[in-house]
C-alpha positions in Angstrom: 105.7 4.0 145.0 105.1 6.7 142.7 103.1 9.4 143.1 99.4 9.8 142.2 96.6 12.3 141.8 93.1 11.6 142.0 90.4 12.9 139.6 86.6 13.4 139.9 84.3 14.1 136.8 82.4 17.3 137.5 81.0 18.4 134.5 79.5 17.0 131.8 81.4 15.3 128.4 77.8 16.4 126.5 78.9 18.5 123.9 82.4 18.8 123.9 84.1 17.7 121.5 84.9 14.1 120.5 88.6 14.2 121.5 87.8 15.7 125.1 85.7 12.6 125.2 88.2 10.4 124.7 90.0 12.1 126.8 88.4 11.2 130.1 87.8 8.0 128.9 91.3 6.9 128.5 91.4 8.8 132.1 88.9 5.9 133.2 86.2 8.7 133.7 83.1 7.5 132.5 80.8 8.6 135.2 79.4 12.0 136.6 81.2 12.0 140.2 83.2 9.0 139.3 86.7 9.3 140.9 90.1 7.5 139.8 93.5 8.0 140.5 96.2 8.3 138.2 99.5 7.7 137.9 101.2 11.4 137.9 103.7 11.5 134.8 103.5 13.6 131.9 101.3 11.3 129.8 98.5 12.0 132.3 99.1 15.4 133.5 98.4 16.4 129.9 95.4 14.7 129.2 94.8 16.9 133.1 95.1 20.0 131.6 93.7 19.1 128.2 90.3 19.0 130.2 90.7 20.6 133.3 87.2 22.2 133.1 85.4 18.9 133.6 87.4 17.7 136.3 88.6 18.5 139.7 92.4 17.2 141.1 92.7 16.7 144.5 96.3 16.3 145.3 97.4 14.4 148.1 
């Protein structure tokens, strides 16, 4: 099974640049407090790094 990481949206995307809002949507984070599980690969890790100030990462 592929490694997965859990992400929770903790900061509001309002007032941030459009590319960061689109990155959050691409990760499946559409509401404050929502938690999603994504596959850990270079693509998603780059997306997480881009919006690290808005999400909390739950390593497992």
